[in-house]
N, C-alpha and C positions, 0 to 999 in steps of 0.2 A: 578675399573678394566675395561679394554677395552674389546671389543668383541674378539679381537685376543688373548689377555691374557687369557680370559675365555676359549676359545677353546683349547688353549695349555694346560691349567691346567686340563680341562676335559679329554683330550686324555691321559695325563700322569697318571690320576687317574683311568682310565677305562680299564679293561682287554679286550683284543680282538681288541683294536684299536691301531694304530700307525700312525706316520706321513708318508706321501708319498712324497718323496723328489726327485724323478727321473725326474719330469717335473715342475721345479719351475716357469717357465713362465706361467703356468696355475693358479698360486696362491697357497694358502695354501691347501694342500690335506690331507685328512684323509683316511687311508686304513682301511676298515671295513672287518674283516676276515669272511670267508664263513659261519661260524656257527652263525653269528650275523646278525640281521636285520638292514639295513641302515636306514629304516624308524623309527624303535625304537630308534636308535642312535640319529637321528635328534630330535625326541620327547624328549628324555632324555636330550639332549643338551639344548633344549628350556627351560626345567624345571630347568636345572643348571643355565641358565641365570636369570630366575625368582628368584631362591633361593639366588643368589648372587647380585641381583639388577643391572644387566647388561642390558643397553638399547642400541639398535643399532641406535643411533642418526645420525650417518654418513652413514647409509644404506650400511654397509660393507657386509651384508649377501645377498644383491641383486645379482641376477645372479648365485646363487649357483646351481651346477648341479652334476650329477653322471655319472660315466663310469664304466662299468663292466670289470673285469679283471679275467677271469676264474670264480672261485667260490667267489671271493672277489669283493667288490665294493669300488670305490674311490669317496669320496665326495669332490668336489672342491669348494673353496671360492675364485673366481678370483679377488675380490676387497681387499683381504688380502694377503700381501706379505709373501711368503713361508720362 
């Protein structure tokens, strides 16, 4: 499983997360709803990678950043195509 596949599966399996598709030029975006912690989401995603033996050998997670949008947070992975 690739990093991109793992992120997509994690988002599909996790309540309170959805894909942010309004700015695809920024890369893959995850919308973390206001009641959820984006830091906890990132920690849980890291655990998901470990549990599924996903390694970031191509450094696709490099440059990850967040933007606030009201009460929500968008986590962007610019090295992963939306």
